[in-house]
N, C-alpha and C positions, 0 to 999 in steps of 0.2 A: 430626600434630596440625594443622599448617598447611593441609594438603590438606583435612582435614575441615572446618576453619573456612571455607576458600574455597568448598567445596561447599555448606555451609550458607548462605553469603552469596549464592551463585548461585541456590540454590533459593528463598530468600526474595525476591530481586529478581524472579525469574521469576513468583512468586506475585503480587507487587504489580503487575507489568506486566500479567499476565493479568486481574487485577481491573480495571485501568484500561481494557483493551481490551473486556472484557465490559460495563462500565458505558457506554462510548461506543457500543457496538453497540446496547445497549438504548435509549439516547437516540435514535439514528438511526432505529431501528425504530418507536419510539413516535411520532416526528414524521411518520411515514407513515400509521400506522393510527389514532392518537388524534384527529387533527385532523378527519377526516371526521365523527366523532361529534358535534362541536360546530358544524358548519356551519350547522344551523338556528338555533342560538343567535347565531352571528355575523351571520346575516342580519338578525335582529331588533335586536341591540344596536348593530351598526355601520352599520345601514341599507344593507347591501351588496346589490347586485343580483346576478342569477344569474351573469353573466359574471365579476363580481368574486369570487364564491365559487369559480368554476372556477380563476381565477388565483391564489387563495390556495393551492390545491394545485399548480397547474402551475408557478408560480414556483419552488417547491421542486424539482420533478422536473427541469425544464429546467436549473436552476442546477447540480444534481448532475451532469447529463450534461456540462456545460461543463468541469468540472474533473477528470473521471475520469482521462483520459489525461495531462493536464498535471501532476497531483500526483505521479504516480510518477516522472516525470523530475525535478521540482523536489526531491523527497525524496531521490532518489539523489544529486543534486548537492550539496545544502546540508545534508543530514542528516535521516534519517527521524524521529528523535526530535524534533528542532527543529520540523519541519513538523507533526508529530503534535500536540505540545503547543500550538503556535500555533493549529492548526485547532480544537482543543477550546475554547480560550479565546474565539476568534472565534464559535464556535457558541453558547457561553454568552452572549456579548454580543448576538448576533442574537436569541437567545431572549428576552433582557431587553427588547429593542426590540419584539418581537412582543407581549409581555405588556403593554407600556405603550402600544401603538398605540390611538389614539382614532378612527381611521377606516380604511376598507378599503384605501385606497391605501398608507398607511404600513405596514399589515400585509403587503401584497403585497411591498413593497420589503424589509421586514425578512425575510420568508420567502425572498426571493432570496438575501440574505446568509447566511441559515441554510442554504440548500441548497448554496451554494458551499463553506462551511466543513464541512457535513455530508458532501459528496462527498469532500473532501480527508481528512476524518477516517476515512471508510470505507476508502479505499485504503491509508492508513497502517496501519490495523489489520492488514491482510493482511501488509504488510511487517514490522511489529513481530513478529507471531507467527512468521513464517517465519524471521526472524533470531534471535529469542530462544529458540525451541525447536527444537533441531537433532536431538535424539534421537527416533527413530521413535515409540515408545510415548508419550512426553511430548508430542510434536508432535500426535499423533492425539487425545490427551485434551484438549489445549488448544484445538484447532480444534473438537472436539465441544462443549465447554462454551461456546465462543464462539457456535456455531450455535444451541445450545439457548437461550441468553439472548436472542439476537436474535429467535428464533422466539417467545419469550415476549412480547417487546416488541411484535411484530407481532400475535400472536394475541390478547393481552389488551388491546391498545391501545384498542380501542373502549370497553370498559367502564371502563378506567382513566381515559380522557379524559372520559367522561360523569360518572364519580363525582367527579373533581376539579372539573369545572365545576359540578356540583350542590352540592358542599360548600364549596368555596373560591372559586368564580367562574371563568369561562372564562380570564381572563389567566393563571391558575396552570397551565393546561395547557402554557403556554410557560415561565412563570417557574420552574417546577420544574427545568427544564434549566439555567437560569442558576445555580441552586444546585448541581446535580449536576456541572456542568462544572468548577466550582472544585475539588471533591473529586477528580474524574477527572484533571484536569490535575496536581494534586499527586501523585497515585498514579503517573501517567505519568512525571513528572519524577524521582521516587524510584526507580522500578523499571525503566524502559525503558533499554536500553543504546543509545548512539548508534552509527549505522552509516551508511556512505556507499558509493557505487559510484564508484571513481576513474575509471572509463571510462563514466560516465553520458552518455547521448545528449543532443543538443541538443533544445530544445523545438520541436515541430512547430506553430509559432504559426499558420501559414497554415491548416493542417487544423483546428485548434481553432476559430478565428474563423469560417471558412466553414461548418463543420458546425453550430455553435451558432446562427449567423444563420439558416441554413436551417430548423432545427427551430423557432426562435422565430417566424419569419415565417409558417410553415405553421400552427402552433398559433394564432397571432394571427388569421390569415385565417379559420380554421374557427370560432374563438370569437366574433370580432367581425363575421363576415360578414353575419349578419342585419341588423345596424345599418348597416354600411358599404354593403352591397349587394355580393353576390358578383361581379356583373358591372360594378360601378361602376369608374371610373378608379382610385380609391384602392385598392379591393379587388384589382383586376387587377395594380396596381403591386406590392402586397405579395406576391401570389402569384408574380409575375415575379421579385422579389428572392429568394424562397425557391428557385425553380427554378435561377436563375443561381448562387446561393450553393452549392447542392448540386453543380451541375456543376463549379464552381470547386474544391469539396472533392475531387471525384473526380480532377480534374487535379492538384491539389496532392499527393495521395497517390500518384499514378502517377509523378510526376517528382521527388518528394522523395527525397533520399539516405537519410533516416531517417524514413519514414512511421510514423505512429502506428497505422495500419491497413494490414496486408498482406492485400489482398483475394485473394491466391492461395489462402489457406486455405479460401475458399468452394468451391474445386474438390473438397475432401474431403467426400464424401457424408455421413459421420457428423457432421462439424462443422456442415454446412449444415442437415441434418435436425434436429439439436438446437437450432440457432439459431432455426429456425421454431417449435420447441417453446417456447423462452423468450419469443418474441414472442407466441405464442398465449395465454399466461397473462395478458399485459397487454392483449390485445385483448378480454379478457373479465373474468377474475376481479378483478384488482387495480384496473382502471379503474372497474369497477362498484361497488367498495367505497366509492368517493368519493360515490356517489349513493344507495346503499342506506339510509344513515341519514336522508336526506331523504325517502325513501319511507316509512320507518317513522314518521317524525315527521309529515309532511304528509298522506300517504294513509291511514295507520292511526291517527293521532292520539296516538302514543306520546310520552312525555317523554324527556329525554336518557338517563336511567337505563334505562328500558324499551327504548329503541332500542339502547343499548349491549349490553344483555343479549341482545336478539334477534339482534344481529350476531355474537355468539359462535358461533352455529350455523354461520355462514359461515366463521369463521376458525379455530376450535379443531381441526377435522379436519386442518388443515395441520400441526399439531404432532404428531398421533398416527399419521398414515398413512405418512410418509416411509419407515420401515423396510420396509413392505410394497412400496413402490416400488422399493427397493433389491433386494429378493428377486426381484421381477418382472424387473428389469433383468438380473440375473445368470442367471436361468433362461431368459428369452425373448429377451433382447437389446433394445437401444435402439429398433430398428425397430418393436417391438411395444409396449414400455413407454411411450415418450413419446407416440405417437399414442393409445394407450389412455387415458392420463391426460387428454389434451386432449379426446377424445371424451366422457369422463365429465364434464368441465367443461361441455361443450356440452349433454349430457343434463340436467345440473343447471339450466342456464339455460332450457331448454325446459320443464322441470318447474316452475320458478319462474313462468314465463309462464302455465302452466295454473293454478297456484295463485293467481295474481293476477288474471287476466283472464277465466277460464272458471268462476269460482265466484261465488256470490251475495254472500257476505260475506268478502272477503279478510282474512286475519290472519296473524300470524307462524306459526301452525300450518299454514296452507295453503301457506306458503312454505318451511316447515321441510324437507320432503323435497328440494326443489331446492337449498336452501342447503347441506345436508349433502352432496349429490352433487357440487356444485361444489367444496366444500372437500376432499372425498375425491379428486377429480380433480386438484386442485392438489397435494395431498400425494403422489400417484403420480408427478407430473411433476417436482416440485421437484428432488429429489436426482439424478434420472436425467440431467437436462440438463447440469449441470456435470461430472458424472462422464464423460459422453460427450464433451463438448467438450475436457476435459482429456486424455482418452485418445486423442483423434483426431489430436492434433498432438504433435510432439516436445517434450521437456521444456524445450528452449531457447526455444520459441515459446509456451509455456503462458501467460506473462504477457500477451503481445499478444493471444492468443486469448481470454483472460478479459476483456481490455479491450473487445474487439469484442462479446462476449456481454453484458457489463454495459451498454455503450452502447446496444445494440439494445433491451435491456429498458427503460431509462429513456426512450429516444426513443419507443418504441411506447406506453409508459405515458402520456407527455405528450400525444401526438397523440390517443390514444383517450379521454383525459379530455375533450378538446375535441370529438371526434366524438360521443361519447355525450351530451354536453350539447346539441349541435346536434340530435341525433335526439329527445331528450326535449322540447325546446322545440317542434320542428316537429310532433311527435305531439300535444302539448297544443293547439297552435294549430289543427290539423286538427279535433280534437274540438270546440273552441270554435266554429269556423266552422259546424259542423253543428248546434250547440245554440243559438247566438245569432242574432239577426236579421241578414239579409244586408246591412243598412244600416250595420253597425258598420265603422268605418274599419280597413282591414287593418293599418296601422301601429300603431294603438292595440291591436288584437288581439294583435299580436306582443309588444308591451310587457306586456300582461296575461299572455301565455303565459310570459314570462320571470319575472314576479312569482310565478306559481303554481309554476313549477319551483323557485324559490328558497324556497318555503314560505309566501308571502303569498297566502292563499286566502280572505281575508275579503271580504265584500260591499262594505265601505267602499272598498277599492282599486278596485273597478269604478266606483263613484260618482266617485272622484277623477279617473278618466279620461273622465268624461262618459258612462259606460255605465249602463244600467239594472242594478240589482243582479241578478247572475246566480244562478239557483237553485243551492243548495249541491250538489245531486246532479249538476248539469252540471259544476261545478268539480271535484268529486271524480272523476267519470267521465273528465274530460279528463286528470287527473293519472294515473289508472290506465292509460289508453290510452297516454299518453306513455311511462310506464315499461314498458309491455308491448312497445312498439317497441324500447326499449333492450335488454330481455331477449332479444328475438328477434335483434337485431343481434349481441349477445354470443354467443348460441348458434350462429348461422350462421357468424360470423367464425372462432370457435375450431374449429368442425367442419371448415371449409375448410382451415384451417392444419394440422389433424390429418391430413387426407388428403394435403396437400402434403408434410408431414413424412414420412409413410409412403412416398410415392413417391420422395422425394429420397434416403431412406436406401438404397434399392436392395436388392440381394440380402441375404437374412437372414443368411447366413454372415458377411458383412462386419460387420454391426451387432453380432452376438454376439461377434466377435473384439474389436471396439473396447470393448465393455462389460466384457469380462472380463479384459483384459490391460493392463498398463502403467499402472495407476492406483495411485498411492501411497495408503496407508490414510489419511493425513492429508488428502489431497485429497478422499477420499470423505466424511470427517468434516466437512470445511469446507463441503461442498455444501449442508448444511441452512440455512446463512445466506445465501449469495450468491444462491441461486435463489428467494428469497422476493420478488423484484421482479417 
């Protein structure tokens, strides 16, 4: 009787803990995919310029990268439940600050805090599930449900964000998490069992600081370069700090007794090939999702709801296709599955470019085939990447390998948000130079390109800068051309990474062996979540 009561209590606590983990994973996913849908609204309401819109997204991604490796160590030392509950509450507080922000700068700072707590929350989810669910079938089901809920948050985030903004106002896209975090924290406090690692490693502070500084400075250099001047003393100084910080990071990891990154795993072909695959998704699919709502809003004239619905064609295939990616992985091996997924993303981007730049009247219908292809490619790549990185290393190094993989994702996402923004502005500026009189001041032209990229395409903006009102067709054409360059960049970049991944994998026999052996069923189930970055 006592055993039965204990078993029921354990089952009940596990169910409550799983509910907390699923809710927090949904919140984390929504904050990635729902915010891009309201960027055009934020530009108008907060009077944010294009660089500020970029930083509203990049502050979150860079902050997540900063805490990924540190959180695991802190949770092992001070208690995973304690750190998890604290991260949920801080995430809710940061979401409250985001919703109350009255200017872009405060929103960016609040998004930074939200990213720090969100990254900590993400890592703790893995630790909680791994400790709470030890039985194989239960563990697999728990990780599967976790991945499904996270995928729902990512896939439906655009329409959820647009619907909330349209009915309740944009602040509630953030404020809803302030409410959900209270519920989630209560569930975590009631259901999660505390656990620690008595042999927890010391914090690699030097590695964390140097890597974070390098990523921030490089993203800042790309984003603010047009204003600072890429070759100006200030610009070169920032670039120099980025290079020196990255060199210091490499040295810190080489000589540290407990490095957070063991670069020896890069010698494993399967791991490196899969890592290129995870980066390829962020050189194209996820970074472009930040700008696609702006395209639908500014270039096609859609409102937030219409833009969110159009964006579903881009994100929904990522929820449906992963099982087919799993089958391809098992039958053909990672050497085929991962590059094939990346090449499909690239084909989608080239098709989007055709549907945007080579048709008379672009619309969501002309972009639909490309959006679907890109989403299908991501679905093929998602689950195969983590399965491969997990199987490529021993179980004792799986956590470290996962940390490298996750960090590579977030870093490549942050940098490519900046790169795509730069390409968009330069493409618009080039089109404006061809359409407007040669007497227009280049500096003012650059400012106008930034305004157009952010959604300000009205003639009044031209007049405010002392320019003659530009023809609407010229502005619209410049926007289409700028986005065309971004689409080409995404297609070329992911295709090159697909080729590099294929070559790095090496012999087909090795990749098939890695794909089919040594993977715990729960690791395969969990892949649907972690690979969505």
